[in-house]
N, C-alpha and C positions, 0 to 999 in steps of 0.2 A: 375052426377058431372059437366056436361058441362054448366049448367045454370050460374055458377059463371063466366065462361070465356066469355059468350056471350056479356057482356058489353065491354070487351076488343076488341072483334071482331067489335063492333060498332065504334070503333076508328081505325079500320084497323089493330088491333093488334090480330093476329090469334094465339091462344094458341094451344098447342098439348094436346089431350085427352089421358091421361094415367091412366089405371085402373088396376085391381085386380087379385084375385086367388080363388081356392077350393081344398079334399081327402079321408080300413081295418085298423085297429088301429095300427099304427107304432109310437113308442115313441122316442123322442130325436134324430131325424135325422137332422143333420146340414150339409148342403152341404158346400164344400170349396168355399169361395168367389172368383169369377172370378178375375184373375189378368192379364190384357191385357196391353201390352205396348202401350201407347197412343202417336200417332204422328199426330193426326188430327188437321189441321189448319183451321181457319175460311175461308169460301169461299171469294175469292177476289171479292170485290164489285165494281160496276161501280158507278161513281159519278153521281149526278143528277143536272139538271140545273133549278134553280129557277129564274123566270123573275121578274124584278123590273121595271115597267114602270115609267118614269118621264116625266111629262107634265107641262110646265110653260105657263100660259096664257100671251098673248101679253099685256093684260091690266095691268099686274104686271110691265112690263117694262115701259109702258106708265106712270103709277103712279109715278114710281121712277124718270123718266126723267122730269116730270112736277114739281117735288120737287126741283131737283138740277139745272134745267135750268129755272129759273123764274126771273121776274124783269129785272133789267139792267144787260146785259151780257158783254157789252164792252163800254168803254168811252175813247174818245180822245178829250181833251179840248184845245190843243195847235196847232196853225197853223204851228209851227216849226217842229212838229213831222213828221216822215216818210219822211225825206229829204226835209223838208220845202214844204210840199204839199199844204199848205194854206187851209187845210181842217180840220174841227172839225166834229166828228162823235159820235153818241150814238146809241147803238143797244139794243132793248128790245125784250123779248119774249112777244107777244101779249097775250091777255086774252084767246085766243083760245087754246084748248088742243093740245099737241103734239100727232100726230097720229103715231101708231107703227104697223107694220105688218112684215111679213117675207116671204122668199122663199129660197129653197135649204138650205144652211148653213149660211144664212145671215138674219140679222134683219135690217129693214128699218125704219128710223126715219124721220118724216116730221115736221120740226120746223117752226111755223109761227112767223116771225120777223117783228118788226117795226123799221125803221131806220130814224133817223134825221141827216141831213147833212147841214153844213154851210160852205160856201166857201168865201174866201177873194180874191177880184180881183182888180188889178191896171191896168189902161190903159197904164200908163207910170211910170217911176221911180219917177217923181215929182208929179204925179197925186194922188189925195186922194184915199184911198182904199175904196172899196165898198163891203159890206157883203150881201149875200143872203142865205137864208136857204130854205130847202124843207123837206118834210116827205113822206115816201112811205112804202109799205109793200113788204116783200120778203119771199118766201117759199124756205127754205133750206132743201135739202134732203141729209141725211147721211146714209151710209150703213156700218154695222158692220159685218165683216167676223169672224166666230167663228170656232176654231179648238181645239181639245183636246190634251193637252200635256201629256207626258209620266208619269208625277207625278200627274195626274188627274186635273191639273190646266187648266183653259180656256185661250187660246191664242186668243185675240181679236185684230182686226185691223179695225179702223173706218176711213172712208174717205168721203169727200163731193163729191157727184155725180151730183148734179144739183142745180142751183140757178135760181129762176124764180121771176122776179120783177112784181109787180102789175101794174106798169107803168114805163116807161123808166125814170130813175132819171136825170133830167136836171135842171140846175140853170139858171134862166132867168134874164139877166142884161139889158133887153130892146133890144138894138141893137145887143147884144151878148148873145147867148145861149150856155152854157157850159155843155156838157154831162159829168156826173161823174160816169157812170157805171164802167168804168175801174178802177177808184180810189176805189170805194166801194168793188169791187171784190178783188182787191189787199189787201185792209185792212182786209177783212174777211179771205182771204187765209193765210195772215200773222199770224192772231190770231187763225186760225182754230185748231192748236195743243192743245190749252187750252180747246176747246170744245170737240174735239175727245178723248182726254185723260180722260176727265170726264166721257164720255160715256163708254169708254173701262173699266174704273174702276167700274162703276156702273153696267154694264152687268155682270162682274165677281162676284160682290158682290150679285147681285140678284140671280145668279145661282151658289151657292157654291157647285159644284158637288162633290168634294172630301169629304166635310163634310157629304153630303147625303149618299154617298156610304160607308164611314167609319162608320157612325152610324149604317147603315144596317148590315155591316160586323160584328160589335161587338154585335148588338142586336140578330142576329140569333144564336149566340153561347151560349146565355143564354137558358138553358133547358126550354122547354115549357110543362107545366102540361096539359096532355090530359084528364086524369081521376083521380080524387082525391080518389075514393074508392079503386082502385087498384094501385094507385101511378104510373100511366103510363106517361112516359116522352118522349118527342121528342127531339132528339139532332141533331144539324147540325154542321158540321166541314168544313168551307169553304176552298177552294183551290185557286181559282182565280175568277176574274170578267171579263166577256166578255161584250162588249158594242158596240152599233151601232153608226155610225156617227150621229151628230145632224141633225135634219131636221126641217125646219120652214115652216109654212104656214101662211095664213092671220090671224089665230086665236091663234096659240100657237107654242111654241118650244117643240119638242118631241125628246126623245131618249129612247132606250130600253137597260137596263142592265140585264145581266144574271149571277147569282152567281153560279159557279160550286162548288158543295158541296157534301160531304158524309152525308147521313141521316141515323140515327140509332134510335132505341127506347130502353128504359130502364124501367124495372119494379122494383119498390122499392123506397127508399128514393131519394131525389133529388141528381143526380150525380154531383160530383165535376169535372169540365172539365177545363184543362189548357186553358187560353185565348190566342188566336192567335191574337196579336195586330197589327202585321205588315200587312198593306194593300199592296197587290201586284200591279204591274203596270197593266194598262188596256190592255186587249186583244181585239183589234179592229176587229169586224165582220161586214160585209156588211148588214147582216140580221139575226135576230133571229126568229125562227119559233114560232108561237103562240101555237103550240103543242109541248109538251116536256114530257120526260120520267123521272119518279122518281123511283129509285130502293130502296125499303124500307126494310131493314133487321130488323127483330123482334125476340128478344131472350127472352124466358121464362126460368128463372133459375130453377134448380132442387129442390131447397128448396121450392119454391112455388108449383111446380108440386107435390112434395111429400106431402106437406100440404093438397092440394086439394084431392089427391088420398087417403090419410089417412082419411080425413073427410068423404069421400064418400064410402070407401070400408071397413073400420074397422068394425068388427062384422058382415060383410056380410057372408052368408052361401051358400055353393054350394052342391047340392045333386049329388054325383058322380054315385051312383047306389042305389039299394033298401036298402042296409045295410051300405053304406059308405057315410059319410057326413063330409065336411070340412068347418071350419070357419076361416076367416082371422082375426088375432088379431093385426097385424101390417104390414105396408108396407113402403118401402123406394125406391124411384126412383132415379137413378143416371146415369151418362154417362161415357163411357170409350171406346176409340179406335173406335168411330163412332157408337157404339151400345148403345141402351137404356136398362138398367137392372132394373128389379123389384125384389128387395130383399123382400121376402114375408114370414112372420111367420104364421104358421098354427097350428090349434088344431082340435081335433075331432078324426076321424078315422086315422088321420095322425098328429103327433105332430113333429114340427121341422121347419127348414128354407130351402126354395128352392129359386132358381133364374131363372127368365125368361129373355129372351133377344130378341131383334129385331132391325131392322134399320127403322127409320122413312121414310115413302114414301107416295106419292100421286097418287091415281088412277084418271087420268084426265078424264076418261069416267064417273065414278060415283061420282067424287068429294069427295071421301073418303080419309081421312088421316088415315093411319094404320101403324102397325109395320110389315115390310116385313121379311119373313123367321122367323116368331115368333115361338119360341120353348124354351124348357128347355136349360139352359146353359150346356155345355158338362160335367162339374164337377157334377152338379145336376143329369144329365141323367145317368152318370156312377154309381153314388151312388144309385139311385133308382133301377137299375137293381138288386142289391143285397138286398135292404131293402124293397122295395115296388114296384114291377114291374107293379102292377095294375095301378099305377099312370101314367105309360107310354102309356096306351091304347089309349090315345088321348082325352078322355072326358074332363078332366080338361083343357088341353091345348086349345082345341077348344072353351070352354067356355070363357077362358081368352082372346083368340084371338078376340072374338067378342067384349069384353070390351075395347080392345085397338084400337078402330077405331071410327071415327066421320065424319059425312058428313058436309062439310063446305059451301055448295052452298048457303043456306039461310043466313048464316053469312056474306059471301062475298057480297051478294046483299044488306043486311042491312048496311054493312060497306060502300059500294059505295053510298048508299042513304045518310047516315050520313055525309060522306065526302063532297058530293055535297052541302048539306045544309050548311056545314061549309064554303065552298068556295064561297057561294053566298053572296058577300058583306062583308066577314069577315074582321074586322078591328083589327089589332094587335097593342095594346098599343098606339092607336091614331097616329100611325106612318105611316103605309101604309095599303091600302085596297086591298084585294084579290078578284078577280072575275074569276071563272074558273069552268070547268066541268071535272070530271073524266069519260072518255069515256070507259075505260076498267080497271078492277082490277082483277088480277089473281095471283095465287101462282106460282112462277117460280122455287123455289128451297126450299128444306127442308133437314136439316141435324142435326146430333147430335154432340155437342161439349161436352167437359168434364164438363162444368159448366151449360149447358142448351140446350134446343132445339132452333135452329135458323131457321126461315122461311124468305124467301125473296119474296117480292111482286113487 
């Protein structure tokens, strides 16, 4: 019967193998159905940390800056401006590209500028005015400091850190040479807020961090179909998002986000999950490890287990002794108070209904899943003492016990291989790409709930 479950193992969904029964000719024995008070609660699970790396190439910032800072940047056509400085100025970005790189939490922009300046000079009040102009290049360095706000916004502060002239700007009036470096710097510094605010705005627009994280927050809550044959779904329920400080180098801006989430699986129709739309404030962490643990609970419902058990065990015959033979005509598997029960209807040397029970367990040495303390339920056992004591000699119980076990080693190895193939460049909805390796996959817990068997990996 296990063959049908092996595909589920290939997706890391480990099912529990539950099987059958077998019985002098006893008619119409029907054991009292076990009635246990159930107070079993699902195991408290640990959340898992799913990392979301975010990298933005410096070329992206460069392209955006070259778009918004192009052509004429500043123009002053009146000598009377700036407290009658007698200076007209025009500033262009040259045809050279704006260079962008970064360091620490800063982005550095190097703007190639061309400046034309014309100065009006009078030797005396009654002397005629003389105009002289000059052109020169200037390399302006701007640095944007980036910090993350509590609402996922980017807080940017851009300042000019360096001005380098290709040549010292001087206006030559023959006998008089007037240096205008101070005037040019004053004009640029006065108008710098217009440039820096444009850069601040564009950096924030280029990296809409809240939008990225919010989309991921909502996307992961949509159940992911792992296997269409068995309707296996992966569910994620995010709790919070951890994030490292931004870090820049010469090529890119990088940060690592880690989504703290509960991960579950579901077998059956696509589950309806209430959407958690509120994105929590970021939890700042200095570093997120590249290695992380995922605790994956997997629950197989008893409806499915009963269906599989019935399809594999119905009409199965057990030879108890030379003259005694029992055939299973029906079986139903269910859970109560932490036990797995197999309600089994028999015919042959014994006609009637009996109940077996046991607790799911894992032998870590042999990697066998089995039912611990497997035996007849107490009501069945008491009844058989009077009606068919030969059924208690152990033959049927031992045969059944063998059926209620399964070695999971090959399935875990196959699941690990399948998961690693999935993680090797897996792209989800063209939204993000996953690259990773599962270094260890093991079963950490197995238990019986009222509605199914739950395993935790």
